N, C-alpha and C positions, 0 to 999 in steps of 0.2 A: 717815646715816656710823656707822661703830662701829670699835673699837678691837681691835688685837692685838700683842702684846708678844712678842718673841724675842731669845733670847740664842742667838748659833752662833759665837762667838770676836769678833775685830778687828771691831767696829763698822761702819768704814769700806764694808768690801764687801758687808757684809748689807744697811747701809741703800743702796747703789747697787743691787744686786740686787733688791729689792722697790719701788725707783723703776722698774723697767722692767714690773713686772706692771700690766694693764690693770684699772682698778676701781679703783689704788690713789692717793689723792689729796696723801698727803704720808706723809713718813716722818721722824722726829727721833732720833737717837741721845741716848742720856743711859744713868742706869742704875738697876738692881731690884735689891730681895731682901737689900739687905745692916741693918745696925743705926745706921748714922752718918745723921746728917741731912744734905739737901744735900750730899752727897758730891763731891770734886773730882774730874777726871781724876787727878791726883797722889793723891788718898788713895785709890781706887779699886785702882791700880796698884800700891801697895804689898801687896794680897791679904789684908788684915787687914779688912775692912770689910764683907766678906760678898755686896758689892754683884756684879751680872754686868754688861758691856757690854752692851745690849740697845738693840733698836730699837722704837721704837713708832711701827705703821702704821695710819693713816687710811685707810676703804677702804670703799667701797659695796656691799655685799652683793649689791646687785643687779646687778653688775656681775662680779662675783668672791667665790667664797664663803670662809669662814673655812678648810674644809678643804682647799680648793685653795693657799691662803697656808699652810699648814701644810706641803702635799707641795711647796710652794718651799722653804720653811726645810729640809726634809729632803732637798732635792738642791743646795744651796749651801752646805755644810758636810759633814763627816765625823761624824754623832751618834754614833759607836762607840768615839772618843776621851774618855776623861774628864777635864775640866780643862784639855784641850789644843785648841789648832786649829794644825795648821803650826806655825812655830816659836813660837807664843804656846802661855804654859801659866801656871797658875795658877786658880781660883776663878773668876776675873771673867771667863775664857774658855770658860766651862764652856757645856755645850750644855743652853738651858732655854726651856719653853714655859710664859710665865704667861697664864692664862686668866681672862678679866675676868665669865664665867659660866657655866654648870654646861655649858651649850649645847658653848661652848668646848671645858671640860675632855672632852667626851665625843668631840667630834672630833679633839681632837690624841690622845686615848687610841687610839680606832680608828686612825685612819692609822699612829699608830707600832706597833699589834701586826700588822697587814695587814704592814706592812714588815719586822718583824722575822718573822713567819710564812713570807714569802714568799722569804726569804735575800737578800731585793734586797740588803743590806750583809754583808761578810763576815764580822762580829762583831754580837755582840747592842748593840742602840742601848743607851745609858746617858744619854739624854735626861731632865733631870729634868722633870717638870709641877706646876703650884706656881700659888696663887691668885695674881692682880697685887697688887703690892702698889704704894706710894708711886712716880711715876716722877719722876725727877731728871733733868730735861734736860742735856745735855752743854755744855758753853761752846762757845760761837759757832764758834771755829776746828775744830770737829770736825765741824758739820753741812754736811752735802755736800762732805764733804773732797775723795774723789775730783775733782767737779766742779770744784773752787776749784784742784785742781793738776794738772787736766788727766791723771790716772789713769785708765786703763779698768775694772781691777779688779783686786783681790789673791785671787778667792774662784775656786780650781778645785778642784774635790774630785778 
């Protein structure tokens, strides 16, 4: 098994989308990239901790490649808006890929450059690519939020 970590706005829809990918065994929502230890949702929502709302994806590389996960990431949100997804704004909603090793970093940069060159999006991609830091698991009421509340999805790019 391997891990991948992505921030693409509100983590509920991102979690839901990655749960649908064959080869993904688990997805947890949480926080990464900030200065505060053990942040809460309330802390992160202040937009003062530096954390992004993220999903940590456990996947089987024999069934789905990291590059395929990066492509899913780019399709489920608008990577051309800085610190904003839909009605949500602030650095906690930034588009970010946190890589866990050099191969992940190279794959993320490759896909992003390909998409930018192809004109797939109407504007330049502003996704941040950064080394993974401590993953702070989100509160239990945020895990599988859509599933618990019977909501199909909020992510439509």
